[in-house]
N, C-alpha and C positions, 0 to 999 in steps of 0.2 A: 733618717738615721743611718748609721753605718754598722756593718757587721764584719768582724775580723776573722781571718782564717785561723784554723787550728795550727799552731806552730810548735812542733816538737817539744823539747824540754823548755824552750825559752818563752813559753807563754807567760806574759806578764800577769801574775795572779792566777797561775794555772790551777791552784787549789780552789779558786772560785769558779773558773770557766769550765774546766774539765774535771773538777774535783770529785774523786771517789776512788776507792780501792778495795781489793778483796784478797789480799795476800794471806796465806795460811801460816806464814813464818812466825815462829816464836822469838826469833832473834832478828831485830830490824837490820842488823849488819848483813844479813844474807837475803834481804828482800829482793834484790835484783836477781840473784841466782835462782831463788824460788820462782819468781815471775817468769824467768826464761823456761823453767821446767814445765810451766803450765801452758806454754804456747805450742801450737802445732806448726812445725817447720815445713815449709812447702818444698816439694822435691824439685830438682833442677829441671826435670822434664816439663813441669808446669810453667816454668819461668817464661819461656818463649811466648806463651799464649796470653800472658797478662801484661797489658800496657803500662801498669804501674810499677813493674819490676825494674824498669830502666828509665832514665830521663827521657822526656818527650823529645823526639827528633825535630819537632816543629820549631819555627823561629821563636826566640825568647822563651823556650820551654812551654809554649802554649799547649794546653791540655788536648790530647787527641780524642776529642769527644766521640768521634765516629768509630773509634776502636774500643770504647768502654762499654761494657755490659754489667748488669747488676751482679752477675756471677763472679766478677773480678774483685769486688770490694772486700769480702771477708778474707779470702786468701791473701790479698795485698795488705790488709790491716795486720793479719797474723804475722806475715813475713816482715812487715815494717817494724812492728813492735819487737820482734826477735832480733832483727839487725840493730835496732836502736839500743836494746839492752846489752848486746855484745859490745857496742861502741862505748857504752857507759862502763861496763865491766873492765874494758881495756884501760879506761882512764883511772879507775879505782885501783886496779892491779898492776899499774905500769912499773912499779918498783922504783920510780923516780920521785924525788921531792916535788911537791906541787909547784908549778909555775903558771904564770898567766897563759902561756901558749899551750901547755900540756893539760890544762884543766879547763880554764874559762873558754879559750878559743876552741878547744876540742869539743866542749859542750855545745858551742854555737854551731859547729859543723856536724854534729850528730843528728840522727833522726831524719835525714832528708828523704829516705824511702817512705817512711811513715807520713811525712809531710805531704808528699805527692798525692797519696790516696785520700788523706784526711781533708785537704783543701777542696778537692773535687767533690768528695762525698757530701760534706756538710754544706757546700754551696748548693748542690742539687737537691739536698733534702729540704731546702727552703725554696728553691726556685722551680724545681720540676720533679716533685716526688711521686711515688706510687706505692702500692701496698708492699712490694718487695723491699723498697728502700726504707719504708717505715719499720718493717720487721728487722732489717739489718741494723737500723739505728737503735732499736731496743736491745739487740744482742751486743752490739759493739760498744755502746756507751759505758757500761760497767767495766768492760775490758780495758778501754782507754783510761778509765779512771784508776783502775788498779795499776795500770802501767805508769801513770803520772805519779801516784803515791809511792810506788816502789822506787822511784828515782828521788823524789823530793824528801822522802823519809829515810833514805839510806845514810846511816851515821858516818861511814867512811868517806863517802862522797862529800857530805857536808863539811867534814873535817878538813878536806883539801880546800874547799871554797873558803872556809874560815881562815886558814893560814894566809891565803892570798889577800883576803879582805883586811886582815890585821897588818899586812905589809904593804898595802896598796900605794901608800904615799912615798915609799922608798924604792919602788921597782922601776922608776923611770918611765912610767906609763903616761901617755897623753891624756887629756881631759876626757875624751870619749871612752877610752879604755877603762879609766878609773870609774866613770859612771856605770859602765857595764858590770864591773866587779861589784859595785854597790847594789845594783839592781838584782844581780844574782843572789847576793847574800840576803837582801831583804825578802826576795821571793821564797827562798828556802825557809827563812824564819817564819814568814807568814803562812807557809804551808805546813808548819808544825815540826820542823827539823830539830827544835830544842826540847820537844816533849820526851817523856820517858817511854819505855817500850809499851807499857800498858796503855798510856794515853794515845800513843800512835795507833794502836789497834782499834781503840774507840773512835779515833778520828777517821780511820779508814772506813769503818762501818757507816759513819755519818756521811762521808763523801760518796760512798757507794749508793746509799739510798737517795741522796740528793740528785745524783746523776740520773737514776731511774725515774725519779719524780719529775725532773725537768723534761725528759723525753716524753713522758706521758702527758704532761701539761700541754706542750707544744702541739702534739698530735691531736689532742682533744680540741684545741682551739681551731685547727683547720677542719676537723670533722664537724664541729658545730656550725661553722660558717657554711659548709656544704649542706648540712642537714636542715638548716633553718632558712635557706633561701626562700623568698616569698613567692608563692604561686598565685597568679591573678587570672581570673577566668575570662575577662573581656577587656578589649582595648579601651572601652568607655571608662573603665576604672582608672586608666592611666592618663586621663586628661591632664594636660599641663606639660607632659613630657614631649620632647620633639620627636619627629618621625624616626630619626636615626636611633634614638633611645628605645622607642617602642619596637622597632625592628630587631634591635639587639636583644631585647627581652624575649621576643618571639623565638629568635634563634637559640637563645639559651635554653628555653623550654623544650624546643624540638631536640636539642642535643641530649636531653634527659628523657626522651621518648614521651614527651607531653605535648605533642603537636596540637595547635589550636589554643594553647594557653600561653601565658607570659610569665617569665621567671626574672625576679629582681634579686641578684646575689647580694649578700652582705659583705661590706668591706670592713676594714680594720677598726675604725672609730665607732663610738656609740652612735653618733649622729651620722646619717647616711646621705650621700649626695642627692638622691632622688627626692628627698624631703623638701628641697628648695623649690621644686617645680610642681609636685603632685597637688592637684586641687582637692582630691578626695581625702577629707580629714580622717575618716575611719581607716583608710589604707595607710595614711601617714602614721597613725597611732599603732597599727599592726606592725609596721616595719620597725618603728622605734622600740616597741616592747619586745619584739623578737630579737632585735640587736642586743638590748640590755639583758635579755634572759640567758644569753650564752654562758654556759659553764655553771649554771646554778639552778637548773630545772630538773635535777635528778637524772637517773639513767647513766649510761656508760660513759658519757662525755662530761660529766659533772666534775668541775675542777676545785670545788671548795675544800674538800679533804686534802687534796694534793697541796694546795696553797698553804693551808693551816700547818700541815706537817712540815712543809719546806721551811716556813718561817721559824717554826720551833727548832728544827735541826740547825738552822743557821745561827740562831741565838745560842744554842748549846755549844756549837763550834767556836763562836766568838768568845764565850766565857772560858772555854778550855784554853784558848790561845792568849788569854789575858786581857781581853777587851770588854768594856761595859756592855756593848751591844754589837750586832751585825753592822749597824750604821757606823759606829766608831771604827770598826775593822775596815770597812770600805773607805771611809773618808780619810783614813791615814794615807792612802795611796793616791789622793786626788789633789787638785789645786785649791779647793775649798779648805779653809784652815781647820774647821771643826764642825761637828754636828750642830753646835749652837749657832755657828755662822750661817749655815744653810737654813736652819729653822727661822732665824731672824730675817733673812732675805725673803723667804717665802711669806712670812707674816707681813712684812712691810709691803709686799706687792699685792697680797690678797685683799686687804681692805679697800684700796682704791679700785682694784679690778672689779670687785663685787659691786661697789657703788656705781661704777660705770655700767655694769651689766643690768642693774636695777633700773637705771635711767633708760637704757635701751629697751628693756622689757616694757616699761611704761609707754614708750613711744609705739611699740607694737600693739599693746592693748588698746590704745586709742584708735588705731586702724581697725582692729577687730570690732570695737564698739561702733565706729562710724559705718561699718558695713552692716550693722544691725545683727551681728552674730551674738549669740547668747552663750559664750563660753569664756573661760579664763585661759590665758596663754599657757601652753605646756611645752615640754621639750620637743614634741613632734611638730609643733607649730612654729617654733623659733626660725628655722631656716626659710620657711615659706613666707613668713611675715617680715623677716629681715630683708628679703628681696623686695617686698612691696615698699618698705620704708626706703630702701636704697633707691628704688625707681622714683619714688616721690621726691626724695631729697636731692638726688644727683641725676635724675632723669635717664637712667640706664639700668639694664639688668644684665646678669652674667651671660645670658644666652646671646646678647649682642656682640660679645667679645669672641666667642668661639670660632666664628668663620675666619678670624684673623690669626688663629693659633693652630694652624695645621702642623702636625707632629714633626714632619721632616724639616719644615721651615724653622720651627722652634729649635730643633736639635742642631741643624747645620748652620743656619743663618743667625741663630740666636746664641745658643750655648757655645758652639764651636767658634763662632765669630768673636764673641767676647774674649775667649781664651786666646785667640789670635791677636786681638788688639792689645790686650793687657800683658800677655806673656810671650807672644810671638809664635804660638803653636800653629801647626797646620795638620789637617786630617785627611786620610784617604781610606775609603771603604775597601775592605778586603773580602772577596767572595770565595777565595780559595781555602780559607781556614774553616774547619768543621765547627758546627754549633750543636747544642744539646736540644734545641727546639726550633722549629721552622721560623718563628718570628724574631729570633735573636739576630742581631747584627754585630759586625766586628769592624773596628776602625784602627788603622795604624796611625800613631801620633808622632809627629816630627818636631824637632826643635827649630828655632828660627834659622839656624845655619844648615838645615836639611838633615841633620843626623837623627837617627831613630831614637825616640824616647820610650815608647810603650805601645801596648795594645789595649784598646778600650772596647769592652763588650757592653752592648746596650740591649736590655731585655724589658720592653715597655709594658706588655699587656697582662691583664689579669687572666687567670685560668684556675681551674679547680685543683691543679697540681701545685699551686704556688701559694705560699703564705701571704697574708695581707701586708699592707704597708709599702714602704720604699726603703731601699738600703743599698749599700755598697759592699762588695767583698773583693778580696785580693786573691788571685790564684798564684801569682809570683810577685815577690817583693823585690825592690831595688836595694841591693847591698853590694859594697865593694868586696867584702870577704868572699862572696860566692860569685862575683862578677855577673850579677843578674840584673835584668831590667824588668819593670813592672808589667803585669797583666792584671787589669782591674775590671770590675763589672759594676754597672748600675742597674737596679731593678725598680720598676714601678708597677702599679696595678691599675693601669688605664683600661677602661672597658673597650674591648675590641669591637669596632663597628662591623656591620654586615659586609660580606665580600663585595669589593668594588666601591665601597663608600670611603670617604676620607676620614682620617682620625683627627677630630677637632677637639682641642684640649680646653679645659676650664682654666681660669686664671690661676687657681691653686695648683693644678697639675703642672702648669708652666713653671711656677715657683719651685715645685718639688724637683723638676728636672734640673734647674739651675743649682738647687741645694745639693742634690746627690752628686752632681758633677764636681762640686766643691770638694767633696770627700775624695773623688777620683783624682783631682789635681793634687791634693795633699799627699796622696800615696805615690802618684807619678813623679812628683818633685823631690821625694825623699833622697837625700844625699848623705847616707850614713854608711859606716863600715860594717856594723853588726846587725844581723836580722832582728835581734831582740830590741834594738833601739829605733826601729821603724815605728813603734807604737808610742802613743801619747796618752796621758790620763783621760779617763772617760769624760770628765767635765771640761775638757779642753778640745775633745775630738770634734764636737759639733761646731766649734767656732769658725774654722776656715770654710766649712760648707755654708754656714749662715752668711758669712761675708760674700760668698759668691752669688747669693740671691740678689745683691744690689744691682747686678747687671740686667736683671729681668726688666726693669723699667728705666734703665739708663737711656737717655734719648738716642744716642747713636746706635745702640744695640736694638732697641725697640723698633726704630725706623727700618732696621735691616730685616727683621723677621716678621713683624706684625703686619702682614699683608693678606688681603682677602684671597682665600684659596681658589676661588673661581676667576675673579677679575684681575687679581694682582694689585689692586688698589691698596694704598697704605691705610692703616687704621686712621679714621678721621681725627684730626687734632682736637676737635671738641669732645669726642668720646674719650680720647686718651686723657684729656685734662680732667674729665669727670672721674675716670679711674684713679688718677693720681690724687685728686681731691678726696676721694672716698677711702684712701688707704687706712685711715684710723677708724673708719666706720666699722662697727661691730667688734671693736677691739676689747670691749668689756667682756663679751661672750668668749672670744678667742682666748684671752688671757685667763679668764676664770675656768674655762673648760680644761685648759692645760694645768692650772695650779691645783685643781681638785685631786687628780691622781698623784700629783707630786707630794701633796700634803699627806695623803694616805700612805704612800710608799715610805716616806720618812717616819711617820708615826708607827707603822707596822714593824719596821726594822730597828726601832729603838726599844722594843719590848724585851723583857727578860723571858727566858723559856717558859716559866710558869704563868706568865701574863698573856701568852699568845692565845687569841680566841680560837675556839673549836670551829669545825666546819659549819655547824649550825649557827654560830655566833659571828662569823667573819663579815657577813654583809651588814649586820647591825654595827659592827666595829667601824666599817667604812662610813656609815651614816653618822655615827657619833663623832668621828674625827672632823668631818665636814661641818657638822653642827657647831662643834666647839670653836672651829676656826671662823665661823660666820660665813661659810661657803656652801651651805645647803640650800639649793634653789630648786623648786619644782620645774622652773622654766629651762634649766640647763642640766644635762646629764654630764658626769665626768667624761672626759675624752675616752677613758677606758674604765670599765668596772673591774674589780679585782679578778674575777674568774677568767677574763680574757686579756689581762694586763701582761702581755708577753714580755715586755721590757724587763719586768722585775723578776722573771724566771731565768733571765739570761744575764747579760753583762750590765744591766742597768738597775739591779737591786740596790736600794738606798741611793739611787743615782738618777732618777727621772728628773730631778731638779736640774740636771746638767744642761738641758736645752736653754733654760732661762739664764743660768749662770754663764753659759757661753755667749748668750745674746748680749750681755753687758759688754763683753770684749768685742763682739761683732759690731754693735752700734757705734762704739767708740772708734773702731777701725774705719767704718764708713765715713765718719766725720773726718778722719785723717785724710782719706782719699779726696774728699771734697775740699779740704783746706789746702791740699797740695796739687790741685789742678785736675783731679778726677781721673778719667781713663787715659792715662799716659803710660807709655811703654816703660819709662823709667820707674814709675810708681809700682807697677807689677813686678819688675825685676827686684826692687828693694824689698817688697813684701815676700817675694820668693826666697831671696838670699838670706834675709834676717830671720825668717820664721818658718815658711812652708817647707823649706828643704831640710830643716834640722831634725824632724821627727822627734824622737824622745832622747836625743843625744845631749840635750840641755834641758834643765828644769823648765817646765811649761811657762810659768809666770815670768821667769827670767827672759824667755823668748819674747813675751809680750812687751815687757819693759824695754828690751833692746830695740824692738820695733817702734814702739810709741814714744819712748823717752820718758815715761812716767807710769804711775799706777793707773789702772782703769778707772774711768769716770762713769757712773751709772746714769747721769743726766740724759745722754743721748737716747738711751733705751726708754726712759720715762717719756720723753717727747715723742718717740716713735710710736709708742703704744697709747699715747694720750692719757698718761697717768701722772698723778702728783702724789708724792709720799705725804702721809698725814703725820 
């Protein structure tokens, strides 16, 4: 997945992402002035000591992580918001008739001081948090929300935007500038700019509460992961894990002052990686049940009430803004044409996926029975017996691959090599730039002609200060208006091996590395004038990253990186062929596991406010949705259960479908590469020039049609996943 930085006023859909406010103004026309009165202006004496008060002196405005302390954040937020509001007030009170330059471009240029602190803070609140950062997030989120609403709900500012919007076709603007005007107008309207004064105050209250709820939810998710880590008393219980994994579990326990025991941390998904290897069924069950209990077991980290309240408030806000549901509100801004289109796509895929999953489950039950075991396959058994079936059918298991997937080889001889072959990029590690954590690495990225393109930050390892999953974020965006080049970061949660041991990746972790770097490439290649237009719709954003996964098994790339970490021998051709033959193995499980939370997400966000289930009812609602869709299986847990489904508390509410929606485009694009000769430099250049470089400056599906020459075809996706529509 990707995670986008907080970007001043020009947040696409800021009312969703940062939405909330707490202005006490009775007159919405003075909301900016009132907001300024509520901020603490920092004295000039403090300015020299805070690295956020001026642009970073480092190359490409790379953040000075070594100069940043927790004490810098709140003063920088306060100062940044104050300066931003002064800039907005200058636009509103200019005394000049509104023009594209003095209103729209001025809005684009505003808020840079706030942007500096926000990008770093929210990146680190996910990648390397602590109690102080958590407390600051609780404090600053409602203030940022108030700040956002004070701008988007200001009537005089919107009036200026409206004038330019009405005149846009007669102003002599180029296509990108016209699109920028249209995006600003749409975002203001979606944020509530057309509401009356009373409605605006009600909307502010909703937004304020949503902001607070989102912060609490995300912090609870991380706290639950740490609180529910599985403690094991003896190494005998860990039979099936390799020595490195057992040593890592011992080290994790020792780090928590539990020397002599073993600690298995929980990762993001419901199903946990260790389940594929652990022979102890009772331990597998304990891990699975602990994972699925997150956020619904009572106590301070329970998220059910937070989720229920959030969904209800979203439904109320959507109704206030004139939409039938929150899903309708969200889908208006995406490439999917309607809620009905998404529902139909999910329904079409669910039936064949579940049918495949049932066949896979039957195969595993046969293995269980043949072993003389007296139990029925459950969710905690699936990964373990899937490996047995894989070994029986394809004569290999995942552990055979890991010695060929050493992390640095995968990164530099795989991910970077592919980018060199297809896009002409080269990479040089930088050891002189500061990092926020000792395991983080920085690379300078160069174009084929040697010119500097970007900085790439790589943060691979799991730790207790880091949220689960994998994501990209941007510290600096590439825009012509501000003459900036990108600084982007990829994050994963790969278990860190004991000191001195190599980091050997699973096949899926390798795929994730290629995926996330696809997001990074998309941002690095952006060739747009305006910061706001560096973004694309959420159900398009996963598309380029999924395309980049194709290079994981591309013969030239695989041969370059998949070598034994000790001997340097290439991965055996026979083993490689088995891996390729097994690519659609277990796809019933993989597709079903993904579709389950997608169905629940869409169903939940189509409810009217009065239909939203209470905290006590929300898990039953999840079950009823899956049952009605024919997707309720004892053998498979949803990839996420609602109380730890972080996607839908952030930018993926009514949007988790985006991954499969984007994969239609991805699979069709892979077919294009194959049809046109594969890994050719000219193919990469064409893909970059027609699609990757355009950001949001052109409507997303128009970009795809320009690239592919037609509408997307779903057939390549069905073939990839071994599905046939019924």
